[in-house]
Each structure stands twice: as C-alpha cells, then as structure tokens.
N, C-alpha and C positions, 0 to 999 in steps of 0.2 A: 283472546288470541285473534290475530288477523289472518283472514283467509288469503291464500296465495295461489298463483297459477303455476302448474308444473310444466316445464319445457323439455326435460330430459330425464331418463332413468338409466341406471346401471345395475346389473345383477352380478354379484360376485359369488362364484361357485368353486370351492376347493374340491379336488378329486384325488383319490388314492385307490388305485386298483379298482376302478369302477367301469371297466370295459363293457359289462353287461347292462349298464344303466344309462350310459351317455346319450345314445341316440333317442331312447324313449323319453328320457328327461328333457332333452332339448326340444323335441317335438311338442311335448306337453307345455313347456314353458313358453315357447314361441307362440303357440295357439292363444295363450292368454295375453301376451304382450302385444300381439298384432291387433287385438280388439281395442286397445287403449288409444291408438292413433297418436302416439307420442314417440319421438325418437328415442331409441334404446340401444344399449350396449350390453352384451353378456360376456363377462370375462371369466374364463376357466383357468384354474391354477392346478397344474399337475404337481402333486406333492411327492415326486420321486417314485412314481408307480413302476412296478416291475412287469406289468402286463401290457396290453395294447392301448391303454388309456390315452397316452400322448398322441399316438398315431391317429386315433379316432378324433381327438380334439383338433388336430391339425387339418384333418379332412373336413371337419365342420367349418373351420375357419376359411378353408379354400372355397367352400360352397356358400357361405353366408357372411356378408360384409359386416354384419353386426357382431360377429363373434371375434373375440380376442383370446389369445392363449399365452399364459406364462408357464414356464416349466422350471421348477426348482431343481438345483443340481443334485439334491438327495432328499430323503424324507425328513423335512424339518418339523413336521407336525401340523395338525389342523389349525391351531391358532396362528402359526407363522404363515401358513398358506393364505389364510384370510387376510392377514396383515399385508402380504404382498399384493393381493388383489386391491385392497383399499388404498394402497399407495399409488396405484396406476389407473384409477378411474376418475373421470370428470363428468359429473352429472348433478342435477338439483337434488335428487334422492338416490341413495344407494341401498340396495337390498342384498343381504347375505343369506345364503341358504345352501343346503346340502343337495347332492345330485342323486340320492337314492330314492327320491319321491316320497320320503317320509315328511318332507316339508312340501305340502301341496301348493303348486303355483296359483291355484284358484283363489287363494287368500290375498294375493297381491293387490287387486283392485281395492279391497277394504283398507289395506295398509296405506295406499296412495291417497284415499279419501281422508284418512286421519291426518296425513301429512299436509294435504291441501287446506285442512281446517286449522292448521297452525302448529301442530306438534312437531318437534325436532327429532324425536325418536319414537318408533312404533315397534312394539314387541308382538310377535305371533307365538302364542302358547297353546299347548294341547288342552282340549276340553277336559280330558281325564287321563289318568295314568294307569288305568286298569289293564292296558295291553302289556305293561311291563310285569316282570316277575316280582313276587313279594319282597325279595331281598333287595332288588334294585330300587323299588319304591320306598322301602324303609330307609336305606342308606341316603337316598336323595332327600327325603324328608328331613332326616337328622342334619344333613349338611346345610340345607337351606335355612333351617331353623337356627343352627349354630351361627351361620353368617349373619342372619338377621339380628342376633343378639350381641355379637361381639364386634360388629363393624357399624359404621354410620351409613352404609349403603342402603338404598331402597331396594332390597332384594325382592325379586318377583318369582315366587315358586313356579317352576315349570318353564321359565324363560331360558331358552337355550341360545343358539346362534342364528335363529330365523328372525331377523329384525330389519328395520329400515332406519337409516340415519340420514339426516339432512346434510347439505353441503357445509353448513356451519359446524355441525357436530363432527363431520368427517375431518375438517381442518384441525380441530382441537385434538381429535384422536390420533392424527398423524404426528403430532408433537410428542406423544407419549411413546417413548422408545425403549421402555424396559424390556429386558430379554425374557423374563418370566411373565409371560403374557396370560392374562385371564380376562378376555374381552367381555365376559358376562359380568365382570365387576368394573372394568374400565369404562364401559358405556354408561352405566348408571352413576358412576363416580362424577362424571362431568356435570350432572345436575340439571340437564335440559328437561323441559316438560315432555312427558311421554304419554302414549296411549297404548292400550292393549287390545288386540283382536284374538279371537280363538279359532281353532280348527279341530276337526275330528282326526285323531291320530291314525296313521296308516302303517302297514308293514312295509319293509323294504321291498322294492320291485324285484331285486335279484341280489345275490351275494350275501355276505355277512357283514355285520357291523365292524368298523375299524376302531371303534372306541371300546377297547378291551378293558378288563378290570384294572390292569396296571396303568393304562392311559387315563382312565377316569380318576384313579387315585392320585396320579401325578397332577392332573388338572385341579382336583380339589385341594391338593397341597399348595399349588401356586396361588389359588384363590385365598386360602387361609393365611399363608405367610406374607403374601403381597399386600393385603389390605388390613392387617390387624397385628398388633403387638400383644394380643391377648395371651398367646402361649408364654411370652416372657413375664407377663403379669402373674400367670398361674404359678410358674416356678419360683418367682420372687416370694409369693405368699406361702408356698410350700416351705421355702427356706425359713420364713418368719415363724411359721407354725412349728416346724421342727426345732428351731432354736428355743422357742418358748417351752415346748415340752421337755427339751433337754435341760433347760434351766430349772423347771419344776422338779425333774428327776434328780438333778444335782442337789437341790435343797433337801429333798427327801433323804438322799444318801447321807448328807451332812447331819441331818437330824438324828438318824438311827445309828450313826457311828461316832458322833462327837457330842451333840447336845443331850440326847437320850439314848445312850448306848444300849443296844439289844444284844444279849449274850447268845451265842450259837448261830449268828448270822452266817450263812454259807453263801458264797458268791453264786449267783444264778447264771450259769453259763448259757443255758437255753435262751433266757430272756436277752442276754447280751448279743448272742448270735442273731436272734430275730431282729433286734434293733439295728444291728450292723447291716443286715440284709436289706431292711427297709430303707435305711439311709443311703446305702450304696446304690440301690435301685433308683431312688429319686435323683441321686447325683448323676447317674448315667442318663436318665431321661432328660435332665436339665442340660447336660452336655450335648445330647442329641438335638434338642430344640435350638440351643445356641449355634450348633454346627449348621443347622438348616439356614439360619439367618446369615451366618458368616459365609456359607457357600453361595448364597444368592448374591451377597455383596461381591464376592470374588468373581462371579460370572458377569456382574454388571460392570465392574471396573475394567474388564478386558476391552470393553467398547468395540466388540466385533459387530459386523453387520448382522441384522436379525435373520437374514436369509441370503442365499446366493442363487442368481438366475442363470440358467444355461440357455434359455430361449425366451424371446419376447416378441410377440406378434400382436400389435395393438391396432385397434380399429382406426385410430387417427393416422397411423402410418400408412394404412391402406388408402385412406382418403387422399393423403398427400401424393401417393404414387399414382 
C-alpha cells in the first residue's frame, strides 16, 4: 500500500433526542480534532428529534464555522441519517460516529494513521463486549456468525458504525441507493482494503439508547435479507425434503393397501393432523420469507428519496457567505 497525505477530515454524527450529550460530545471531539492541525468539518444530522437537539445543533453551528447541520423532516432512522451526512460531506477521509460518547473521539488519530498508511476503510471496534447484557451478547454473536456463513461479506464481529471511509470508498457508497440500508454490510461489500483499531467500551454519557430491541431486529432483518438469498434456499430445501418424505409415505401406503394388504388397518387421524400441521406451518413460514423479499422489492421500485431534509446548513455555504 502507498502512504498518502491527509488534507481534510469530515466527521458525520447522527443525533436523535441527544440534547443531554451534544455539548459534551462536541467539546470532546473538537479537543481531539484541534490537535491534528488538519482542516475538518463536523456535520450533525438531526433525525427528527422531539427535544431541543436541533436548537442546540444550530447554536453550535452559529458559534463554530466547522459545524454543519442537516435536519431530517421526520425520524427516518439511524442508517438514513448517516446516509444524509455522507451525501453532504467533502473530505479526504470521512468518519461516522455516534454522539453519546460510546464512540470515544480519542481513537480518531489511530484511524487516521491507518488511512494514511493506505487503507480505504478503517473500523473501530470494542475490545470486549462484557459491558453488554448476556442476551444482547448472545444474539449479536449468533447474528454475526450467521452472516459470516451465509454471505460472502468479510463480517467483522463487533464492527458497528464507528468507521472511517476514504474519498474513493465514499463515492462508491453514494452510488448504492437501496432503501433497506445496512451500512455495516454495504461498506465491506465494496471490497476495499481495511484496517481495524480497538477501543475500550464506555457507557453512554447521558440518556438511553435509541437502538431498542425492535430497531435492532429490523436492522438485523435488513442485513440478512439484503445480502443473502439463504432464506429462500432454506425453504426450497424444506420443500424438497417434505416432498421426498411424502413420496416415501405414499409408497408405504401403496404397499400396505395394494401390494401387501394388511387387514384391520385403521386410518391414523392423529398422524394425519400432525403432518398437516407441520406442512401448513412450513408453508406459512415460506410465505412469510417470500413476503419479506417481495415487500423489499415493493419498497425499492417506488424509487422515493431515501430521506427528506427540512434544513441544511453546510460549512461551505458559510464560507461562501
């Protein structure tokens, strides 16, 4: 890999009801960025917050020329907020991170060193997952293991949305406009060389996580169905296996009723009901899997914009004025 010189940095930060974290986060982030002596931009994206997040972000933009603010018209979700930020940044290296201080800004210099050594993508991952509950650790482990085996993606366990992408990777990412976005899969899908840096996990500075169980489930579903046809393969093989078993059972019935008649054979209603329930259950599951794919296609063909902005205050607009 060829070493390169970094001339500009952009940090993309989605926010949703983070009024208690904004000021502390920006102070911490700025203290790190100022030590780098490289021109930087911080672009905050308000994801339809219902508290004072947007007002605080606008105040930061008034006081700091490096701060840009995008405001989505409603809550479009974390992945869409990140996408909006990535669509509006111009820099050699772009870092995405959360504003709750669970992604420590102190890791940024390490990420930039990896970029300067030639890597197009740099992932920041937690050193351990012990701070999470056992259920969340287990479900995350199962999901990443599943993705590793059923997709061709180089899945990195523990890699969330704290990452750096180069200008080259950013331009490719912008061309990927699918509505069911799973950036944790889209970035490795591009295939650029990557590096990994680690950090000690922290608790949130204030507030509660916005990634509820339902949101995590939805994100996992987008990852699974967007990057793999494995569920379709599973139901296909279930159909093949059931058909084979049905054929064997049909031969058995033919043998005991026609070839070698057995007297006193009484129809087994219990076994028939059990078979019907199993087959019906598999049919419903198969329809559900197919419906997921059809639903995703339905959403894609609408060709609607990924997000809607109600406010845009960019650093370059300030410079022009």
